[in-house]
C-alpha positions as CSV (number, residue, x, y, z in Angstrom):
1,M,116.2,112.8,95.5
2,E,117.0,112.2,91.9
3,V,114.5,109.2,91.7
4,A,111.7,111.1,93.0
5,E,112.4,114.1,90.8
6,R,112.4,111.9,87.5
7,I,109.2,110.0,88.5
8,Y,107.6,113.4,89.5
9,E,108.5,115.3,86.3
10,N,107.4,112.2,84.0
11,I,104.1,110.9,85.7
12,I,103.0,113.3,88.5
13,A,103.4,116.3,86.6
14,C,102.0,115.2,83.3
15,P,99.5,117.4,82.0
16,W,97.4,114.6,80.5
17,E,94.9,112.0,82.0
18,L,95.5,108.5,80.8
19,P,92.8,106.6,78.8
20,Q,90.7,104.2,80.7
21,G,92.6,100.9,80.9
22,S,96.0,102.6,80.6
23,K,98.4,103.1,83.4
24,W,101.9,104.2,84.5
25,E,104.7,101.8,85.6
26,V,107.5,102.4,87.8
27,E,109.8,99.3,88.2
28,A,113.2,98.4,89.2
29,K,115.2,95.5,87.8
30,L,118.1,93.8,89.6
31,G,121.0,92.9,87.3
32,H,124.5,93.9,86.3
33,I,125.8,97.2,84.4
34,I,128.2,95.8,81.5
35,D,130.8,98.0,80.1
36,K,130.3,97.7,76.2
37,N,134.3,98.2,75.7
38,T,135.1,95.3,77.9
39,G,132.2,93.1,78.1
40,E,132.7,92.8,81.9
41,R,130.7,94.4,84.7
42,L,131.2,98.1,84.9
43,Y,134.0,99.3,87.3
44,L,134.0,102.8,88.7
45,P,136.2,104.3,91.3
46,V,133.3,105.1,93.7
47,R,132.2,103.7,96.9
48,S,128.4,104.4,97.1
49,E,125.6,103.9,94.8
50,T,125.6,106.1,91.9
51,I,123.4,106.8,89.1
52,L,124.9,107.0,85.8
53,N,124.4,110.1,83.2
54,Q,122.1,108.9,80.9
55,D,123.9,110.3,77.9
56,W,127.2,108.7,78.9
57,A,125.4,105.4,79.7
58,S,123.6,105.1,76.4
59,E,127.0,105.0,74.7
60,N,129.1,102.9,76.8
61,I,127.0,100.4,79.0
62,R,124.2,97.8,78.6
63,F,122.0,96.5,81.3
64,N,121.8,92.7,81.8
65,S,118.9,91.7,84.1
66,K,119.3,88.0,83.7
67,M,120.4,86.0,86.9
68,S,121.4,82.3,87.2
69,M,119.1,79.6,88.5
70,A,121.1,79.5,91.7
71,Q,120.5,83.2,92.3
72,H,116.8,82.6,91.3
73,K,116.4,79.9,94.0
74,A,118.3,81.8,96.5
75,L,116.0,85.1,96.2
76,N,112.9,82.6,96.2
77,V,114.2,81.0,99.7
78,Y,114.7,84.6,101.1
79,L,111.4,85.9,99.9
80,N,109.6,83.0,101.4
81,H,111.4,83.4,104.6
82,E,110.3,87.1,104.8
83,T,106.8,86.2,103.8
84,G,106.5,83.6,106.6
85,K,108.0,86.2,109.1
86,S,105.5,88.7,108.0
87,Q,102.5,86.7,108.9
88,Q,103.1,87.8,112.7
89,R,102.9,91.6,111.6
90,R,100.1,93.7,110.8
91,E,101.5,94.3,107.3
92,K,101.5,90.9,105.8
93,I,103.4,90.0,102.6
94,R,100.8,88.4,100.2
95,Y,101.9,85.7,97.7
96,Q,100.5,84.9,94.3
97,H,101.9,82.4,91.7
98,I,101.0,83.7,88.4
99,V,101.6,82.1,84.8
100,E,100.9,84.2,81.9
101,V,101.6,84.2,77.9
102,D,103.0,87.3,76.4
103,R,102.3,87.6,72.4
104,F,103.6,90.2,70.6
105,Y,102.3,92.0,67.3
106,E,103.2,94.8,65.0
107,V,101.3,98.1,65.3
108,P,99.8,99.1,62.0
109,A,101.4,102.3,60.5
110,H,97.8,103.9,60.3
111,I,97.1,103.0,63.8
112,L,100.5,104.5,65.1
113,E,99.6,107.8,63.4
114,R,96.0,108.1,65.0
115,L,97.6,107.7,68.7
116,P,96.9,110.7,70.8
117,E,99.3,113.6,71.0
118,F,100.6,112.7,74.4
119,I,101.3,109.0,73.4
120,Q,103.3,110.5,70.3
121,K,105.4,112.3,72.9
122,C,105.9,109.5,74.9
123,R,106.9,107.4,71.8
124,A,109.5,110.4,70.8
125,R,111.3,110.0,74.2
126,K,112.9,106.8,72.9
127,P,112.2,106.8,69.2
128,H,114.7,103.9,68.4
129,L,112.3,101.5,70.3
130,R,109.7,99.8,68.0
131,P,106.4,99.9,69.6
132,R,104.6,96.5,69.7
133,V,101.0,95.3,70.8
134,R,101.5,92.9,73.8
135,I,98.7,90.7,74.4
136,T,98.9,88.9,77.6
137,T,96.6,85.8,78.4
138,D,96.3,83.5,81.6
139,D,98.2,80.4,80.8
140,K,95.6,77.9,82.1
141,T,92.3,79.7,80.8
142,G,93.4,81.6,77.8
143,E,91.4,84.5,79.0
144,I,92.9,87.8,77.7
145,K,94.1,89.9,80.6
146,E,95.4,93.0,78.9
147,S,96.1,94.4,75.4
148,I,98.8,97.2,75.5
149,I,101.6,99.2,73.8
150,K,104.4,99.7,76.4
151,F,106.1,103.1,75.8
152,R,109.4,103.4,77.9
153,I,109.8,107.2,78.9
154,E,113.1,107.1,81.0
155,D,115.8,104.7,82.5
156,L,118.0,105.2,85.2
157,E,121.2,103.0,85.7
158,V,122.1,102.6,89.3
159,Y,125.7,101.3,89.9
160,C,126.3,99.5,93.2
161,P,129.8,98.9,94.1
162,R,129.4,97.6,97.8
163,A,130.3,94.0,96.8
164,A,131.3,92.2,93.6
165,S,128.4,90.0,93.8
166,Q,125.8,92.6,94.6
167,C,123.2,93.7,92.0
168,D,123.3,96.8,90.2
169,Y,119.7,98.0,89.2
170,R,117.9,99.7,86.5
171,I,114.7,102.0,87.3
172,S,112.4,102.2,84.4
173,I,109.6,104.6,84.0
174,S,106.9,103.5,81.4
175,M,103.5,104.0,80.4
176,E,101.3,101.0,79.2
177,Y,98.7,102.3,76.8
178,H,95.7,100.2,76.5
179,Y,95.1,99.1,72.8
180,P,91.5,100.1,72.0
181,Y,91.3,98.3,68.6
182,A,90.7,95.0,67.3
183,T,93.3,92.6,67.4
184,E,92.5,89.8,65.2
185,H,94.2,90.7,62.1
186,L,97.4,92.0,63.8
187,V,100.8,90.4,62.5
188,E,103.1,88.8,64.6
189,A,106.2,90.7,65.6
190,L,109.4,88.9,64.8
191,E,113.1,89.6,65.2
192,N,115.5,88.2,62.8
193,G,112.7,85.9,62.0
194,V,112.2,84.6,65.4
195,S,108.9,84.9,67.6
196,Q,109.2,87.2,70.6
197,N,106.4,85.3,72.4
198,R,106.9,84.2,75.8
199,R,105.5,82.4,78.8
200,K,106.1,84.0,82.2
201,D,106.0,81.9,85.4
202,R,105.9,84.4,88.2
203,M,106.3,84.1,92.0
204,S,104.6,87.7,93.0
205,Y,104.9,89.1,96.6
206,A,102.9,92.2,97.3
207,H,103.7,94.2,100.3
208,Q,102.3,97.8,101.2
209,C,102.6,99.7,97.8
210,M,105.2,97.4,96.3
211,R,105.1,94.3,94.2
212,L,108.2,92.1,94.1
213,D,108.2,89.5,91.1
214,L,110.6,86.7,90.6
215,T,110.0,85.6,87.2
216,Q,111.0,82.5,84.9
217,V,110.9,83.5,81.3
218,K,110.8,80.9,78.5
219,G,110.6,82.0,74.9
220,E,110.0,80.3,71.6
221,V,113.8,79.3,71.5
222,G,116.6,79.1,74.0
223,E,116.9,78.4,77.8
224,P,114.6,80.0,80.3
225,S,115.9,83.1,81.7
226,H,115.2,84.5,85.4
227,E,114.5,88.1,86.6
228,M,113.9,89.8,89.8
229,E,112.0,93.2,89.8
230,V,110.3,95.4,92.2
231,E,107.3,97.5,90.9
232,L,106.0,100.8,92.8
233,L,102.3,100.6,92.5
234,P,101.6,103.9,90.5
235,E,98.4,104.9,92.1
236,A,99.9,105.3,95.5
237,A,102.9,107.6,93.8
238,V,100.4,109.7,91.7
239,E,98.0,110.3,95.0
240,E,101.0,111.5,97.2
241,G,102.4,113.3,94.2
242,R,99.2,115.3,93.6
243,K,99.4,116.2,97.3
244,A,102.8,117.5,96.8
245,I,101.5,119.7,94.0
246,R,98.8,121.1,96.1
247,K,101.3,121.7,98.9
248,D,99.1,119.3,101.2
249,E,100.8,117.2,103.8
250,N,102.2,114.1,101.8
251,C,104.5,111.2,102.0
252,Y,105.7,111.4,98.4
253,E,109.4,111.4,98.8
254,A,108.9,108.8,101.7
255,L,107.0,106.5,99.5
256,I,109.8,106.6,96.7
257,G,112.4,106.1,99.7
258,T,110.6,102.9,100.8
259,F,110.6,101.7,97.0
260,L,114.3,102.1,96.9
261,N,114.9,100.5,100.1
262,Y,113.2,97.5,99.0
263,V,115.4,97.1,95.9
264,R,118.5,97.6,98.0
265,A,117.4,95.1,100.3
266,L,116.9,92.5,97.7
267,S,120.3,93.5,96.2
268,R,122.2,93.2,99.4
269,A,120.0,90.0,100.4
270,E,121.3,88.2,97.0
271,V,124.8,88.5,98.5
272,G,123.9,87.0,101.8
273,V,121.7,84.1,100.8
274,L,124.4,83.0,98.1
275,Q,127.4,83.3,100.4
């Protein structure tokens, strides 16, 4: 299983322990793979789910994770329905409504140079991405929830040809490094002179070792965007993966399979609830 192997090689077999407050992240975003040459959704002559070659993908496609308000509402209805049904089962779906604000800051050059060796290696995996400090606060209280630098390690673009309205998805493996330094004097990160700060209004559904987040994101300018993502809680993957390294009985591959099945169910559910 390619996804299980990529997570294993990047996270489970990593020879370093993460610093306190840092964590791995494995998430899948629903969306559509766009052909850069046509500006339309990618078409491939295949009949089953396909992981794209990354060298080819980086040159020929882009991933669009934004969905319409109608899709957002339909998935909300679907997830609420499934949450209601789950209350009769042993493993209930737990719901939370979370509103947070992300603010982004430049990482000072002297700080970048001081980051540990394995962080530098993570950074080198995608050197074109500019690292930034992300400070996340609770929207109501203003309490700081985390200060991190996120390093994307690897992306897997998955093309789903089952139906024209079905979502493709992107699996991202990342490391969130806890920023251990003072933040008071950091300079705000701008892109083309525009602030990248955002407010995230999230409906979060937790089940087993998964978290399903349906999020409305509002930036400093422009209309709100909507996204659906599934996150595999990394602690479970690491625990089962390390059992696999020791040759102990484990459910590592089954856990990754369950993660993918959640993503597939949501991708298909969007087709069903919108018809």
